C-alpha positions in Angstrom: 2.9 -13.4 14.5 1.9 -14.1 11.0 -0.8 -16.8 10.4 0.5 -20.0 8.8 -0.9 -19.2 5.3 0.6 -18.5 2.0 1.9 -14.9 1.7 -0.2 -14.3 -1.4 -3.3 -15.5 0.4 -2.5 -13.2 3.4 -2.0 -10.3 1.0 -5.3 -11.0 -0.8 -7.1 -11.0 2.6 -5.4 -7.8 3.7 -6.3 -6.0 0.4 -9.9 -7.4 0.5 -10.3 -6.2 4.1 -8.9 -2.8 3.1 -11.4 -2.5 0.2 -14.3 -3.4 2.5 -13.3 -0.9 5.1 -12.8 1.9 2.5 -16.1 1.2 0.7 -18.2 3.5 3.0 -15.7 6.4 2.3 -16.0 5.7 -1.4 -19.8 5.6 -1.2 -19.7 9.0 0.6 -17.5 10.5 -2.1 -19.9 9.2 -4.8 -22.8 10.6 -2.9 -21.1 14.0 -2.8 -20.6 14.0 -6.5 -17.0 12.8 -6.8 -16.6 10.5 -9.8 -13.8 8.4 -11.3 -13.1 9.1 -15.0 -11.4 6.0 -16.4 -9.1 7.6 -19.0 -5.7 6.2 -20.0 -3.8 8.3 -17.5 -6.0 7.3 -14.6 -5.8 3.7 -15.4 -2.0 3.7 -15.8 -1.7 5.5 -12.4 -4.1 3.0 -10.8 -2.1 0.1 -12.3 1.1 1.5 -11.0 -0.3 1.9 -7.5 -1.8 -1.6 -7.5 1.4 -3.2 -8.8 4.3 -1.6 -7.0 3.5 0.0 -3.6 0.5 -2.2 -2.9 1.5 -5.6 -4.2 5.2 -5.8 -4.5 5.9 -3.6 -1.5 3.8 -5.7 0.9 5.3 -8.9 -0.5 8.8 -7.6 0.1 7.9 -6.3 3.5 6.3 -9.6 4.6 9.3 -11.6 3.2 11.8 -9.3 5.0 10.0 -9.7 8.3 9.9 -13.5 7.8 13.7 -13.6 7.1 14.9 -11.4 10.0 12.0 -11.6 12.4 9.6 -9.0 13.8 11.8 -7.9 16.6 14.7 -6.9 14.3 12.4 -5.5 11.6 10.3 -3.2 14.0 12.9 -0.4 14.4 13.0 0.2 10.7 9.3 1.2 10.7 10.5 4.5 12.3 12.5 5.2 9.1 9.5 5.0 6.8 8.5 8.7 7.2 12.1 9.9 6.9 12.8 8.0 3.7 9.3 8.9 2.3 10.0 12.6 2.9 13.5 12.4 1.5 12.3 10.6 -1.7 9.5 13.2 -2.1 12.1 16.0 -1.8 14.5 14.3 -4.3 12.1 12.9 -6.8 9.1 15.2 -6.6 10.7 18.5 -5.7 8.7 18.9 -2.5 9.9 21.4 0.1 
């Protein structure tokens, strides 16, 4: 079950832990010569990824689980790849 802390605090901890665990991979990319060019397009893409799927998505997910409970929410996780694929086909023209 979810710890008894504020949802924003939980989200901040999860994002911080994710950043810590991904930092060795980022360091390996930098060592191999991959660089990040902070142009306008890259910053807008990064802002979108931070705001919607990372921040708002997790807040909605945590709130939904809080409202209906983990036992009723768990079966819907099986639909994530299906809806993700369907949206990629519809919106991005994937095959």
